[in-house]
PDB file of N, CA, C and O in Angstrom:
ATOM      1  N   MET A   1     -48.692  35.157  97.794  1.00  0.00           N
ATOM      2  CA  MET A   1     -48.595  34.109  97.728  1.00  0.00           C
ATOM      3  C   MET A   1     -48.635  33.370  96.640  1.00  0.00           C
ATOM      4  O   MET A   1     -49.153  33.450  95.526  1.00  0.00           O
ATOM      5  N   ARG A   2     -47.632  32.257  97.510  1.00  0.00           N
ATOM      6  CA  ARG A   2     -47.386  31.007  96.328  1.00  0.00           C
ATOM      7  C   ARG A   2     -48.829  30.551  96.316  1.00  0.00           C
ATOM      8  O   ARG A   2     -49.476  30.806  97.332  1.00  0.00           O
ATOM      9  N   VAL A   3     -49.725  29.614  94.853  1.00  0.00           N
ATOM     10  CA  VAL A   3     -50.602  28.589  94.790  1.00  0.00           C
ATOM     11  C   VAL A   3     -49.817  27.392  94.033  1.00  0.00           C
ATOM     12  O   VAL A   3     -49.262  27.633  92.961  1.00  0.00           O
ATOM     13  N   CYS A   4     -49.794  26.614  94.377  1.00  0.00           N
ATOM     14  CA  CYS A   4     -49.742  25.096  93.972  1.00  0.00           C
ATOM     15  C   CYS A   4     -50.578  24.111  93.837  1.00  0.00           C
ATOM     16  O   CYS A   4     -50.760  23.398  94.824  1.00  0.00           O
ATOM     17  N   THR A   5     -51.252  23.838  92.671  1.00  0.00           N
ATOM     18  CA  THR A   5     -51.971  23.128  92.006  1.00  0.00           C
ATOM     19  C   THR A   5     -51.526  21.261  91.691  1.00  0.00           C
ATOM     20  O   THR A   5     -50.566  21.019  90.960  1.00  0.00           O
ATOM     21  N   LEU A   6     -52.130  20.394  92.166  1.00  0.00           N
ATOM     22  CA  LEU A   6     -52.030  19.084  92.558  1.00  0.00           C
ATOM     23  C   LEU A   6     -52.499  18.537  90.540  1.00  0.00           C
ATOM     24  O   LEU A   6     -53.613  18.652  90.029  1.00  0.00           O
ATOM     25  N   VAL A   7     -51.301  18.019  89.897  1.00  0.00           N
ATOM     26  CA  VAL A   7     -51.632  17.996  88.860  1.00  0.00           C
ATOM     27  C   VAL A   7     -51.628  16.306  88.431  1.00  0.00           C
ATOM     28  O   VAL A   7     -52.547  15.935  87.702  1.00  0.00           O
ATOM     29  N   LYS A   8     -51.049  15.733  88.684  1.00  0.00           N
ATOM     30  CA  LYS A   8     -51.440  14.226  88.774  1.00  0.00           C
ATOM     31  C   LYS A   8     -50.461  13.605  89.432  1.00  0.00           C
ATOM     32  O   LYS A   8     -49.407  14.137  89.780  1.00  0.00           O
ATOM     33  N   THR A   9     -50.879  12.125  89.676  1.00  0.00           N
ATOM     34  CA  THR A   9     -50.290  11.358  90.831  1.00  0.00           C
ATOM     35  C   THR A   9     -49.773  10.066  89.723  1.00  0.00           C
ATOM     36  O   THR A   9     -50.209   9.932  88.579  1.00  0.00           O
ATOM     37  N   ILE A  10     -48.953   9.360  90.249  1.00  0.00           N
ATOM     38  CA  ILE A  10     -48.649   8.271  89.600  1.00  0.00           C
ATOM     39  C   ILE A  10     -47.891   7.323  90.682  1.00  0.00           C
ATOM     40  O   ILE A  10     -47.328   7.804  91.665  1.00  0.00           O
ATOM     41  N   THR A  11     -47.938   5.690  90.361  1.00  0.00           N
ATOM     42  CA  THR A  11     -47.264   5.062  91.334  1.00  0.00           C
ATOM     43  C   THR A  11     -46.782   4.211  90.299  1.00  0.00           C
ATOM     44  O   THR A  11     -47.404   3.656  89.393  1.00  0.00           O
ATOM     45  N   ILE A  12     -45.508   4.200  90.597  1.00  0.00           N
ATOM     46  CA  ILE A  12     -44.537   3.023  90.011  1.00  0.00           C
ATOM     47  C   ILE A  12     -44.229   1.874  91.008  1.00  0.00           C
ATOM     48  O   ILE A  12     -44.045   1.799  92.223  1.00  0.00           O
ATOM     49  N   SER A  13     -44.252   1.089  90.052  1.00  0.00           N
ATOM     50  CA  SER A  13     -43.975  -0.497  91.023  1.00  0.00           C
ATOM     51  C   SER A  13     -42.928  -0.786  90.739  1.00  0.00           C
ATOM     52  O   SER A  13     -43.064  -0.935  89.525  1.00  0.00           O
ATOM     53  N   ASN A  14     -41.093  -1.159  91.126  1.00  0.00           N
ATOM     54  CA  ASN A  14     -40.748  -1.684  90.315  1.00  0.00           C
ATOM     55  C   ASN A  14     -39.846  -2.956  91.250  1.00  0.00           C
ATOM     56  O   ASN A  14     -39.260  -2.771  92.316  1.00  0.00           O
ATOM     57  N   SER A  15     -39.909  -3.707  90.804  1.00  0.00           N
ATOM     58  CA  SER A  15     -38.963  -5.305  91.870  1.00  0.00           C
ATOM     59  C   SER A  15     -38.005  -5.416  92.824  1.00  0.00           C
ATOM     60  O   SER A  15     -37.936  -6.058  93.873  1.00  0.00           O
ATOM     61  N   ILE A  16     -37.070  -4.451  92.096  1.00  0.00           N
ATOM     62  CA  ILE A  16     -36.299  -4.060  92.868  1.00  0.00           C
ATOM     63  C   ILE A  16     -36.028  -2.601  93.687  1.00  0.00           C
ATOM     64  O   ILE A  16     -35.105  -2.555  94.500  1.00  0.00           O
ATOM     65  N   ALA A  17     -36.586  -1.818  93.522  1.00  0.00           N
ATOM     66  CA  ALA A  17     -37.101  -0.366  94.504  1.00  0.00           C
ATOM     67  C   ALA A  17     -38.276  -0.431  94.768  1.00  0.00           C
ATOM     68  O   ALA A  17     -38.868   0.623  94.537  1.00  0.00           O
ATOM     69  N   GLY A  18     -38.791  -1.109  95.101  1.00  0.00           N
ATOM     70  CA  GLY A  18     -40.134  -1.463  95.402  1.00  0.00           C
ATOM     71  C   GLY A  18     -40.966  -0.562  94.915  1.00  0.00           C
ATOM     72  O   GLY A  18     -40.561  -0.100  93.848  1.00  0.00           O
ATOM     73  N   GLU A  19     -42.430   0.064  95.450  1.00  0.00           N
ATOM     74  CA  GLU A  19     -43.544   0.861  95.024  1.00  0.00           C
ATOM     75  C   GLU A  19     -43.100   1.997  95.572  1.00  0.00           C
ATOM     76  O   GLU A  19     -42.552   1.992  96.674  1.00  0.00           O
ATOM     77  N   HIS A  20     -43.348   3.461  94.627  1.00  0.00           N
ATOM     78  CA  HIS A  20     -43.174   4.689  94.998  1.00  0.00           C
ATOM     79  C   HIS A  20     -44.255   5.213  94.561  1.00  0.00           C
ATOM     80  O   HIS A  20     -44.743   4.592  93.617  1.00  0.00           O
ATOM     81  N   LYS A  21     -44.860   6.201  94.922  1.00  0.00           N
ATOM     82  CA  LYS A  21     -46.487   7.232  94.899  1.00  0.00           C
ATOM     83  C   LYS A  21     -45.534   8.572  94.635  1.00  0.00           C
ATOM     84  O   LYS A  21     -44.485   8.810  95.233  1.00  0.00           O
ATOM     85  N   PHE A  22     -46.196   9.459  93.512  1.00  0.00           N
ATOM     86  CA  PHE A  22     -45.362  10.507  93.194  1.00  0.00           C
ATOM     87  C   PHE A  22     -46.585  11.535  93.194  1.00  0.00           C
ATOM     88  O   PHE A  22     -47.429  11.315  92.325  1.00  0.00           O
ATOM     89  N   GLU A  23     -46.762  12.398  93.862  1.00  0.00           N
ATOM     90  CA  GLU A  23     -48.052  13.383  93.778  1.00  0.00           C
ATOM     91  C   GLU A  23     -47.002  15.016  93.103  1.00  0.00           C
ATOM     92  O   GLU A  23     -46.375  15.914  93.665  1.00  0.00           O
ATOM     93  N   ILE A  24     -47.259  14.723  91.902  1.00  0.00           N
ATOM     94  CA  ILE A  24     -46.849  16.104  91.162  1.00  0.00           C
ATOM     95  C   ILE A  24     -47.857  17.304  91.413  1.00  0.00           C
ATOM     96  O   ILE A  24     -49.087  17.284  91.363  1.00  0.00           O
ATOM     97  N   TYR A  25     -46.967  18.391  91.705  1.00  0.00           N
ATOM     98  CA  TYR A  25     -47.615  19.783  91.809  1.00  0.00           C
ATOM     99  C   TYR A  25     -47.043  20.830  90.896  1.00  0.00           C
ATOM    100  O   TYR A  25     -45.835  20.899  90.667  1.00  0.00           O
ATOM    101  N   GLN A  26     -47.770  21.492  90.476  1.00  0.00           N
ATOM    102  CA  GLN A  26     -47.143  22.950  89.388  1.00  0.00           C
ATOM    103  C   GLN A  26     -47.427  23.728  90.328  1.00  0.00           C
ATOM    104  O   GLN A  26     -48.509  23.829  90.907  1.00  0.00           O
ATOM    105  N   CYS A  27     -46.431  24.321  90.515  1.00  0.00           N
ATOM    106  CA  CYS A  27     -46.252  25.940  90.978  1.00  0.00           C
ATOM    107  C   CYS A  27     -46.039  27.061  90.005  1.00  0.00           C
ATOM    108  O   CYS A  27     -44.874  27.082  89.608  1.00  0.00           O
ATOM    109  N   GLU A  28     -46.960  28.198  89.390  1.00  0.00           N
ATOM    110  CA  GLU A  28     -46.670  28.586  88.362  1.00  0.00           C
ATOM    111  C   GLU A  28     -46.122  27.999  87.184  1.00  0.00           C
ATOM    112  O   GLU A  28     -46.827  27.506  86.305  1.00  0.00           O
ATOM    113  N   SER A  29     -44.436  28.059  87.136  1.00  0.00           N
ATOM    114  CA  SER A  29     -43.836  27.493  85.879  1.00  0.00           C
ATOM    115  C   SER A  29     -43.256  26.311  86.012  1.00  0.00           C
ATOM    116  O   SER A  29     -42.802  25.527  85.179  1.00  0.00           O
ATOM    117  N   GLU A  30     -43.348  26.275  87.459  1.00  0.00           N
ATOM    118  CA  GLU A  30     -41.867  25.209  88.087  1.00  0.00           C
ATOM    119  C   GLU A  30     -43.400  23.325  88.531  1.00  0.00           C
ATOM    120  O   GLU A  30     -44.619  23.308  88.701  1.00  0.00           O
ATOM    121  N   PHE A  31     -42.457  22.329  88.523  1.00  0.00           N
ATOM    122  CA  PHE A  31     -42.910  21.450  88.944  1.00  0.00           C
ATOM    123  C   PHE A  31     -42.206  20.886  90.206  1.00  0.00           C
ATOM    124  O   PHE A  31     -40.997  21.114  90.261  1.00  0.00           O
ATOM    125  N   TYR A  32     -42.832  20.098  91.363  1.00  0.00           N
ATOM    126  CA  TYR A  32     -42.227  19.833  92.216  1.00  0.00           C
ATOM    127  C   TYR A  32     -43.341  18.401  92.575  1.00  0.00           C
ATOM    128  O   TYR A  32     -44.481  18.451  92.114  1.00  0.00           O
ATOM    129  N   THR A  33     -42.842  17.000  93.530  1.00  0.00           N
ATOM    130  CA  THR A  33     -43.360  16.121  93.580  1.00  0.00           C
ATOM    131  C   THR A  33     -42.958  15.604  95.105  1.00  0.00           C
ATOM    132  O   THR A  33     -41.891  15.542  95.715  1.00  0.00           O
ATOM    133  N   ASP A  34     -44.191  15.297  95.390  1.00  0.00           N
ATOM    134  CA  ASP A  34     -44.294  14.640  97.025  1.00  0.00           C
ATOM    135  C   ASP A  34     -44.000  12.950  96.903  1.00  0.00           C
ATOM    136  O   ASP A  34     -44.616  12.217  96.129  1.00  0.00           O
ATOM    137  N   ILE A  35     -43.230  12.629  97.573  1.00  0.00           N
ATOM    138  CA  ILE A  35     -42.478  11.049  97.107  1.00  0.00           C
ATOM    139  C   ILE A  35     -42.682  10.170  98.442  1.00  0.00           C
ATOM    140  O   ILE A  35     -42.272  10.350  99.589  1.00  0.00           O
ATOM    141  N   SER A  36     -43.387   9.256  97.925  1.00  0.00           N
ATOM    142  CA  SER A  36     -44.176   8.385  99.141  1.00  0.00           C
ATOM    143  C   SER A  36     -43.433   6.741  98.684  1.00  0.00           C
ATOM    144  O   SER A  36     -43.348   6.511  97.477  1.00  0.00           O
ATOM    145  N   LYS A  37     -42.966   5.752  99.600  1.00  0.00           N
ATOM    146  CA  LYS A  37     -42.964   4.401  99.170  1.00  0.00           C
ATOM    147  C   LYS A  37     -43.385   3.809 100.143  1.00  0.00           C
ATOM    148  O   LYS A  37     -43.335   4.249 101.292  1.00  0.00           O
ATOM    149  N   LYS A  38     -43.859   2.720  99.801  1.00  0.00           N
ATOM    150  CA  LYS A  38     -44.871   1.726 100.848  1.00  0.00           C
ATOM    151  C   LYS A  38     -44.086   0.814 101.293  1.00  0.00           C
ATOM    152  O   LYS A  38     -43.388  -0.025 100.724  1.00  0.00           O
ATOM    153  N   ASN A  39     -44.317   1.127 102.633  1.00  0.00           N
ATOM    154  CA  ASN A  39     -43.811   0.084 103.806  1.00  0.00           C
ATOM    155  C   ASN A  39     -43.972  -1.389 103.766  1.00  0.00           C
ATOM    156  O   ASN A  39     -44.559  -1.674 102.722  1.00  0.00           O
ATOM    157  N   THR A  40     -43.713  -2.385 104.426  1.00  0.00           N
ATOM    158  CA  THR A  40     -43.839  -3.775 104.731  1.00  0.00           C
ATOM    159  C   THR A  40     -45.089  -3.805 105.604  1.00  0.00           C
ATOM    160  O   THR A  40     -45.318  -4.894 106.131  1.00  0.00           O
ATOM    161  N   ASP A  41     -45.903  -2.854 105.841  1.00  0.00           N
ATOM    162  CA  ASP A  41     -46.982  -3.135 106.296  1.00  0.00           C
ATOM    163  C   ASP A  41     -48.135  -2.484 105.164  1.00  0.00           C
ATOM    164  O   ASP A  41     -49.326  -2.307 105.417  1.00  0.00           O
ATOM    165  N   GLY A  42     -47.486  -2.197 103.931  1.00  0.00           N
ATOM    166  CA  GLY A  42     -48.614  -1.893 103.228  1.00  0.00           C
ATOM    167  C   GLY A  42     -49.101   0.048 103.190  1.00  0.00           C
ATOM    168  O   GLY A  42     -50.125   0.417 102.615  1.00  0.00           O
ATOM    169  N   PHE A  43     -48.253   0.923 103.826  1.00  0.00           N
ATOM    170  CA  PHE A  43     -48.942   2.007 103.790  1.00  0.00           C
ATOM    171  C   PHE A  43     -47.679   2.785 103.692  1.00  0.00           C
ATOM    172  O   PHE A  43     -46.534   2.541 104.072  1.00  0.00           O
ATOM    173  N   TRP A  44     -48.355   4.047 102.916  1.00  0.00           N
ATOM    174  CA  TRP A  44     -47.353   5.014 102.378  1.00  0.00           C
ATOM    175  C   TRP A  44     -47.342   5.880 103.047  1.00  0.00           C
ATOM    176  O   TRP A  44     -48.211   6.545 103.612  1.00  0.00           O
ATOM    177  N   VAL A  45     -45.525   5.908 102.962  1.00  0.00           N
ATOM    178  CA  VAL A  45     -44.803   6.818 103.884  1.00  0.00           C
ATOM    179  C   VAL A  45     -43.796   7.953 102.971  1.00  0.00           C
ATOM    180  O   VAL A  45     -43.015   7.628 102.076  1.00  0.00           O
ATOM    181  N   VAL A  46     -44.061   9.366 103.474  1.00  0.00           N
ATOM    182  CA  VAL A  46     -43.375  10.308 102.316  1.00  0.00           C
ATOM    183  C   VAL A  46     -42.043  10.280 102.763  1.00  0.00           C
ATOM    184  O   VAL A  46     -41.734  10.186 103.951  1.00  0.00           O
ATOM    185  N   ILE A  47     -41.381  10.346 101.981  1.00  0.00           N
ATOM    186  CA  ILE A  47     -39.857  10.134 101.956  1.00  0.00           C
ATOM    187  C   ILE A  47     -39.248  11.505 101.463  1.00  0.00           C
ATOM    188  O   ILE A  47     -38.287  11.976 102.071  1.00  0.00           O
ATOM    189  N   LYS A  48     -39.691  12.035 100.571  1.00  0.00           N
ATOM    190  CA  LYS A  48     -39.368  13.647 100.198  1.00  0.00           C
ATOM    191  C   LYS A  48     -40.455  14.464  99.910  1.00  0.00           C
ATOM    192  O   LYS A  48     -41.411  14.106  99.221  1.00  0.00           O
ATOM    193  N   ASP A  49     -40.314  15.639 100.467  1.00  0.00           N
ATOM    194  CA  ASP A  49     -41.757  16.382 100.181  1.00  0.00           C
ATOM    195  C   ASP A  49     -40.911  17.799  99.432  1.00  0.00           C
ATOM    196  O   ASP A  49     -39.830  18.366  99.591  1.00  0.00           O
ATOM    197  N   GLU A  50     -41.856  17.920  98.739  1.00  0.00           N
ATOM    198  CA  GLU A  50     -41.147  18.851  97.651  1.00  0.00           C
ATOM    199  C   GLU A  50     -40.184  18.785  96.690  1.00  0.00           C
ATOM    200  O   GLU A  50     -39.581  19.813  96.381  1.00  0.00           O
ATOM    201  N   TYR A  51     -40.029  18.122  96.359  1.00  0.00           N
ATOM    202  CA  TYR A  51     -38.539  17.055  95.236  1.00  0.00           C
ATOM    203  C   TYR A  51     -38.558  17.947  94.525  1.00  0.00           C
ATOM    204  O   TYR A  51     -39.738  18.106  94.212  1.00  0.00           O
ATOM    205  N   GLY A  52     -37.880  18.750  93.993  1.00  0.00           N
ATOM    206  CA  GLY A  52     -37.943  19.612  93.125  1.00  0.00           C
ATOM    207  C   GLY A  52     -37.474  19.002  91.283  1.00  0.00           C
ATOM    208  O   GLY A  52     -36.364  18.521  91.060  1.00  0.00           O
ATOM    209  N   LEU A  53     -38.109  19.095  90.629  1.00  0.00           N
ATOM    210  CA  LEU A  53     -38.418  18.619  89.192  1.00  0.00           C
ATOM    211  C   LEU A  53     -37.829  19.936  88.354  1.00  0.00           C
ATOM    212  O   LEU A  53     -38.471  20.813  87.777  1.00  0.00           O
ATOM    213  N   THR A  54     -37.174  19.861  88.415  1.00  0.00           N
ATOM    214  CA  THR A  54     -35.984  21.254  87.863  1.00  0.00           C
ATOM    215  C   THR A  54     -35.814  21.559  86.484  1.00  0.00           C
ATOM    216  O   THR A  54     -35.606  22.616  85.890  1.00  0.00           O
ATOM    217  N   ARG A  55     -35.981  20.132  86.043  1.00  0.00           N
ATOM    218  CA  ARG A  55     -35.931  19.806  84.346  1.00  0.00           C
ATOM    219  C   ARG A  55     -37.312  19.450  83.752  1.00  0.00           C
ATOM    220  O   ARG A  55     -37.447  19.112  82.576  1.00  0.00           O
ATOM    221  N   ALA A  56     -38.089  19.523  84.424  1.00  0.00           N
ATOM    222  CA  ALA A  56     -39.834  19.126  83.870  1.00  0.00           C
ATOM    223  C   ALA A  56     -40.032  20.719  83.285  1.00  0.00           C
ATOM    224  O   ALA A  56     -39.884  21.732  83.969  1.00  0.00           O
ATOM    225  N   LEU A  57     -40.494  20.664  81.503  1.00  0.00           N
ATOM    226  CA  LEU A  57     -41.126  21.794  81.291  1.00  0.00           C
ATOM    227  C   LEU A  57     -42.778  21.837  81.207  1.00  0.00           C
ATOM    228  O   LEU A  57     -43.469  22.856  81.217  1.00  0.00           O
ATOM    229  N   ASP A  58     -43.249  20.418  81.118  1.00  0.00           N
ATOM    230  CA  ASP A  58     -44.810  20.048  81.588  1.00  0.00           C
ATOM    231  C   ASP A  58     -44.837  18.861  82.063  1.00  0.00           C
ATOM    232  O   ASP A  58     -43.755  18.295  82.217  1.00  0.00           O
ATOM    233  N   VAL A  59     -45.840  18.302  82.353  1.00  0.00           N
ATOM    234  CA  VAL A  59     -46.289  17.496  83.103  1.00  0.00           C
ATOM    235  C   VAL A  59     -46.084  16.572  82.916  1.00  0.00           C
ATOM    236  O   VAL A  59     -46.184  15.865  83.918  1.00  0.00           O
ATOM    237  N   ASP A  60     -45.680  15.858  81.667  1.00  0.00           N
ATOM    238  CA  ASP A  60     -45.646  14.861  80.974  1.00  0.00           C
ATOM    239  C   ASP A  60     -43.628  14.522  81.297  1.00  0.00           C
ATOM    240  O   ASP A  60     -43.078  13.462  81.598  1.00  0.00           O
ATOM    241  N   ASP A  61     -43.113  15.694  81.103  1.00  0.00           N
ATOM    242  CA  ASP A  61     -41.772  15.578  81.563  1.00  0.00           C
ATOM    243  C   ASP A  61     -41.892  15.501  82.814  1.00  0.00           C
ATOM    244  O   ASP A  61     -41.119  14.583  83.088  1.00  0.00           O
ATOM    245  N   ALA A  62     -42.449  15.931  83.982  1.00  0.00           N
ATOM    246  CA  ALA A  62     -42.451  15.471  85.425  1.00  0.00           C
ATOM    247  C   ALA A  62     -42.592  14.553  85.741  1.00  0.00           C
ATOM    248  O   ALA A  62     -42.023  14.149  86.755  1.00  0.00           O
ATOM    249  N   ALA A  63     -43.640  13.580  84.827  1.00  0.00           N
ATOM    250  CA  ALA A  63     -43.792  11.953  85.234  1.00  0.00           C
ATOM    251  C   ALA A  63     -42.242  11.431  84.648  1.00  0.00           C
ATOM    252  O   ALA A  63     -41.484  10.615  85.173  1.00  0.00           O
ATOM    253  N   GLU A  64     -42.102  12.039  83.646  1.00  0.00           N
ATOM    254  CA  GLU A  64     -41.073  11.188  83.241  1.00  0.00           C
ATOM    255  C   GLU A  64     -39.556  11.498  84.370  1.00  0.00           C
ATOM    256  O   GLU A  64     -38.738  10.614  84.625  1.00  0.00           O
ATOM    257  N   CYS A  65     -39.492  12.672  84.808  1.00  0.00           N
ATOM    258  CA  CYS A  65     -38.096  12.567  85.772  1.00  0.00           C
ATOM    259  C   CYS A  65     -38.693  11.813  87.159  1.00  0.00           C
ATOM    260  O   CYS A  65     -37.856  11.630  88.043  1.00  0.00           O
ATOM    261  N   CYS A  66     -39.647  11.500  87.341  1.00  0.00           N
ATOM    262  CA  CYS A  66     -40.397  10.249  88.342  1.00  0.00           C
ATOM    263  C   CYS A  66     -39.742   8.700  87.793  1.00  0.00           C
ATOM    264  O   CYS A  66     -39.238   7.806  88.473  1.00  0.00           O
ATOM    265  N   ILE A  67     -39.959   8.769  86.335  1.00  0.00           N
ATOM    266  CA  ILE A  67     -40.184   7.087  86.070  1.00  0.00           C
ATOM    267  C   ILE A  67     -38.152   7.132  86.264  1.00  0.00           C
ATOM    268  O   ILE A  67     -37.492   6.098  86.375  1.00  0.00           O
ATOM    269  N   LYS A  68     -37.600   8.402  86.260  1.00  0.00           N
ATOM    270  CA  LYS A  68     -36.048   8.595  86.077  1.00  0.00           C
ATOM    271  C   LYS A  68     -35.242   8.454  87.480  1.00  0.00           C
ATOM    272  O   LYS A  68     -34.107   8.118  87.820  1.00  0.00           O
ATOM    273  N   TYR A  69     -36.160   8.790  87.966  1.00  0.00           N
ATOM    274  CA  TYR A  69     -36.114   8.720  89.600  1.00  0.00           C
ATOM    275  C   TYR A  69     -36.261   6.933  90.339  1.00  0.00           C
ATOM    276  O   TYR A  69     -35.461   6.308  91.034  1.00  0.00           O
ATOM    277  N   VAL A  70     -37.453   6.603  89.878  1.00  0.00           N
ATOM    278  CA  VAL A  70     -37.157   5.143  90.602  1.00  0.00           C
ATOM    279  C   VAL A  70     -35.764   4.402  89.323  1.00  0.00           C
ATOM    280  O   VAL A  70     -35.027   3.556  89.830  1.00  0.00           O
ATOM    281  N   GLU A  71     -35.572   4.662  88.199  1.00  0.00           N
ATOM    282  CA  GLU A  71     -34.491   3.826  87.731  1.00  0.00           C
ATOM    283  C   GLU A  71     -33.517   3.979  88.021  1.00  0.00           C
ATOM    284  O   GLU A  71     -32.686   3.183  87.584  1.00  0.00           O
ATOM    285  N   ASN A  72     -33.072   5.056  88.897  1.00  0.00           N
ATOM    286  CA  ASN A  72     -31.191   5.366  89.273  1.00  0.00           C
ATOM    287  C   ASN A  72     -31.581   4.835  90.960  1.00  0.00           C
ATOM    288  O   ASN A  72     -30.600   4.467  91.606  1.00  0.00           O
ATOM    289  N   ILE A  73     -32.875   4.789  91.636  1.00  0.00           N
ATOM    290  CA  ILE A  73     -33.090   3.752  92.603  1.00  0.00           C
ATOM    291  C   ILE A  73     -32.904   2.644  92.573  1.00  0.00           C
ATOM    292  O   ILE A  73     -32.660   2.051  93.625  1.00  0.00           O
ATOM    293  N   GLU A  74     -32.962   1.876  91.179  1.00  0.00           N
ATOM    294  CA  GLU A  74     -32.848   0.305  90.958  1.00  0.00           C
ATOM    295  C   GLU A  74     -31.363   0.514  90.949  1.00  0.00           C
ATOM    296  O   GLU A  74     -30.723   0.205  91.954  1.00  0.00           O
ATOM    297  N   LEU A  75     -30.733   1.040  89.841  1.00  0.00           N
ATOM    298  CA  LEU A  75     -29.253   0.911  89.679  1.00  0.00           C
ATOM    299  C   LEU A  75     -28.578   1.177  90.961  1.00  0.00           C
ATOM    300  O   LEU A  75     -27.770   0.287  91.226  1.00  0.00           O
ATOM    301  N   ASP A  76     -28.632   1.919  91.658  1.00  0.00           N
ATOM    302  CA  ASP A  76     -27.781   2.363  92.978  1.00  0.00           C
ATOM    303  C   ASP A  76     -27.852   0.998  93.403  1.00  0.00           C
ATOM    304  O   ASP A  76     -26.815   0.352  93.550  1.00  0.00           O
ATOM    305  N   MET A  77     -29.207   0.401  93.654  1.00  0.00           N
ATOM    306  CA  MET A  77     -29.233  -0.781  94.332  1.00  0.00           C
ATOM    307  C   MET A  77     -28.976  -2.037  94.243  1.00  0.00           C
ATOM    308  O   MET A  77     -28.950  -2.850  95.168  1.00  0.00           O
ATOM    309  N   LYS A  78     -28.703  -2.289  92.674  1.00  0.00           N
ATOM    310  CA  LYS A  78     -28.059  -2.951  92.179  1.00  0.00           C
ATOM    311  C   LYS A  78     -26.935  -3.311  91.953  1.00  0.00           C
ATOM    312  O   LYS A  78     -26.563  -4.424  91.581  1.00  0.00           O
ATOM    313  N   SER A  79     -26.023  -1.922  92.270  1.00  0.00           N
ATOM    314  CA  SER A  79     -24.427  -1.655  92.516  1.00  0.00           C
ATOM    315  C   SER A  79     -23.698  -1.878  93.588  1.00  0.00           C
ATOM    316  O   SER A  79     -22.539  -2.288  93.654  1.00  0.00           O
ATOM    317  N   SER A  80     -24.729  -1.472  94.762  1.00  0.00           N
ATOM    318  CA  SER A  80     -24.560  -1.679  96.209  1.00  0.00           C
ATOM    319  C   SER A  80     -24.303  -3.050  96.297  1.00  0.00           C
ATOM    320  O   SER A  80     -24.974  -4.014  95.927  1.00  0.00           O
ATOM    321  N   PRO A  81     -22.907  -2.950  97.010  1.00  0.00           N
ATOM    322  CA  PRO A  81     -22.702  -4.550  97.558  1.00  0.00           C
ATOM    323  C   PRO A  81     -23.238  -4.814  98.766  1.00  0.00           C
ATOM    324  O   PRO A  81     -23.132  -4.019  99.700  1.00  0.00           O
ATOM    325  N   ILE A  82     -24.042  -6.280  98.882  1.00  0.00           N
ATOM    326  CA  ILE A  82     -24.797  -6.570 100.124  1.00  0.00           C
ATOM    327  C   ILE A  82     -24.088  -6.910 101.048  1.00  0.00           C
ATOM    328  O   ILE A  82     -23.087  -7.566 100.761  1.00  0.00           O
ATOM    329  N   ILE A  83     -24.324  -6.626 102.285  1.00  0.00           N
ATOM    330  CA  ILE A  83     -23.440  -7.232 103.618  1.00  0.00           C
ATOM    331  C   ILE A  83     -23.994  -7.884 104.095  1.00  0.00           C
ATOM    332  O   ILE A  83     -23.556  -8.452 105.095  1.00  0.00           O
TER     333      ILE A  83
END
């Protein structure tokens, strides 16, 4: 049986990408996160469950991966044409 431990929760607010919450779990030597986004009503909605942070070696690396995730969303939104 695999046991996972919640090791950190971070919230990242971005003026373009919006607010995201990451609950980072460690399962043995691997890190995963549940990603939530705040909707227009102010409620957190899970958008990805058990998203693998394959490059993370420790919890700080995992947090950096979460920051990069939001930065990539911002870049995608800036480069997408508005219809």
